[in-house]
C-alpha positions as CSV (number, residue, x, y, z in Angstrom):
1,M,-8.8,-17.8,-2.5
2,L,-5.3,-18.8,-1.6
3,Y,-6.1,-22.3,-3.1
4,S,-7.1,-20.6,-6.4
5,M,-3.8,-18.6,-6.5
6,W,-1.9,-21.8,-5.8
7,V,-3.7,-23.9,-8.4
8,Q,-4.1,-21.4,-11.2
9,H,-1.0,-19.2,-10.8
10,D,1.5,-21.4,-8.9
11,L,1.7,-18.9,-6.0
12,R,2.2,-20.9,-2.8
13,P,0.6,-19.7,0.4
14,G,4.0,-19.3,2.1
15,L,5.2,-17.0,-0.7
16,F,1.9,-15.1,-0.5
17,W,2.4,-14.4,3.2
18,Q,5.9,-13.1,2.6
19,L,4.6,-10.4,0.4
20,P,4.0,-6.8,1.7
21,R,0.4,-6.4,2.9
22,G,-0.5,-4.1,0.0
23,E,0.5,-6.7,-2.5
24,Q,-1.4,-9.3,-0.6
25,L,-4.6,-7.2,-0.8
26,L,-4.1,-6.5,-4.5
27,L,-3.7,-10.2,-5.3
28,L,-6.8,-11.0,-3.2
29,I,-8.8,-8.4,-5.1
30,F,-7.5,-9.5,-8.5
31,T,-8.3,-13.2,-7.6
32,E,-11.8,-12.2,-6.5
33,I,-12.4,-10.5,-9.8
34,E,-11.0,-13.4,-11.7
35,L,-13.2,-15.9,-9.9
36,E,-16.3,-13.7,-10.5
37,Q,-15.5,-13.5,-14.2
38,T,-15.0,-17.2,-14.4
39,E,-18.3,-17.9,-12.7
40,R,-20.1,-15.4,-14.9
41,A,-18.7,-17.0,-18.0
42,R,-19.7,-20.4,-16.8
43,R,-23.2,-19.3,-16.1
44,E,-23.6,-17.6,-19.5
45,G,-22.2,-20.7,-21.2
46,T,-24.8,-22.9,-19.6
47,K,-27.7,-20.6,-20.7
48,R,-27.3,-21.6,-24.3
């Protein structure tokens, strides 16, 4: 997940680990949602 944050949003792992724990958790949850939505869109796009 940290790789995704780095590649897609330019958030380097070092900066991520400097954030308060609550912000880290929120970013992890948001990234998980984003990855699930991307995967769902990819699957729906290949069905056609």
